[in-house]
N, C-alpha and C positions, 0 to 999 in steps of 0.2 A: 480281214480288217478293211473297213470301208475307207476309201480315199475321198478327200474333198474334191469338189469340182474344180476349185482353183488350182490344185496340184496337178490336175490333168489338162489344164488349159481350157476347160469348159466353162461356160457362163452358168451361173446359178439362176434358175428361173424364179427364185424366191425374193429377189430384190423388187421393190415397188415399181421400178421403171420397166420391168420385164413382163410381157404377157405370158399367160399359161402356155406351156409347150403344146404343140399340135398333138403329140402322142398322148398327153394327159387329157386334153380337151376331147379327143376322139375315143378315149378308153382303149387306146391302141398303142401301148408304150414301146412296142418294137417296130412301130411304123410300117405295118403290113400294107403294101400297095393293093389297090383294087384289082380284082380279077377272079375271085372265087365268091361263091355264096356261102358265107360262114354262119354257123349257128350263133344266134345272139346278136346279129347285126342290128344296128339302130336304123329306124326308118322315120322320116326320110334321111338319106345320106346327103349331107351338105358339102362335104369335102370331096372335090372331084378327083383327087389323086390317091387318097389313103382311106382305108376302111374305118368305119365308125361302129362301135359296139355299145350295147345297152349298159354294160358294167365293165369295170376294169378287169375283173376275173374272167369274163368271157373274151375280152381282148387278149389277155395273157394265155388263155386256153388255146385260142387260134394260133398264137405264136408257138406254143408247145407242139401243136399238131404239125405245123409247118416245119419246125425244127426236127421232129421225129421223122418226117418224110425225108428231109435232107440227110440226116444221120444214117438212116437205114437204106438210103438209096431207093425210096419209094418201095420198100419191102423187096429189095433186090432187083428191081426193074430198071434202075438207073445208077449213075455214079454215086458213091457214098461220100458225103462230106462229114466224115466221122472223127475229125479232130477240131479243136477250137480254131486253129488256123484255117482249115478248109471251110468250116461252117461259116465263119465270119467273112471270109473272102467271098463266099456265095451270097451271104446276107447283105453285106455292105461293101460292094466292089470298089477297088481303088480308083476307078473312074469317077466315083461320086463321094468318096469318103477318105479320111485319114485311117485307112484300114489297118496298117501295122500298129498304130497307136491304140486303136480299138482292141486288137488282138492282145497286145501287151497288157492293157488295163484289165481285161477279162481274165487273162491267165493269172495275173497278180492277185485278183480278188478271190479266185477259186483255188489257187495254189498248185496248178499243174502246168506242165510244159505244153506249148502250143501244138506240138506234134504227137502228143499222147492220144491214143485212141479213146474215144468217149462212147459210152453206152447209154442210150436213152432211158433204159430202165433203172439207171442209178439216180433215183429221185432227188437226193440231196445235191448231187453234182449238177443235175439239170436245173434245179431251182436256183442254185448259185450262178450258173452261167446265164440263165435267162434274166435274172435280176440285175446282174452286172451289165448285160447288154442293154437292158431298159434304161439303166443309168446313163450309159453313153448316148443312147438315142434321145433321152429327154432331159438330161442334166440334173436329175434329182432322184433320190432314193425313194422307191415305193415299198411299202410295208411287205415284209417277207410273207406274212400270212395270206396275202392276196395271191402270191405265186403258189403257195402250198394248196390253197383252195382250187386254183386253176388246174394244177397238175392232177389233183384228185377228180376233176370233172372229166378227164379223158376217158 
């Protein structure tokens, strides 16, 4: 069940006085910081801090790739961030975010405990997690079909 932004203390970007959120403008709804050469990057890149993508699906695809790396520990080469709690603490550290509120919101949306092990190959769960994270990052719901398409692009 989707929660409204008001109930989470988040501002809705849809009011006339609000500008379009950066993650939506950049087709990067999980606000991936610059640092990699991603498939589907928009050129020129005008945002100095965050990646910009040609389409929303390509931005979501990049987020899924990064999430897969975190969850699997870069295929076993590093620490696994394979629970919602660990994944979001890595994605949105408490030094920059209201991380526990972020975790609680995502867990409520997907209906699992923050410490339950997640598997990247669980397509429906990953789409739900990524979509809920995008809501927290941008303050608006993005159509589920964009996440489904992006996951299938992997």
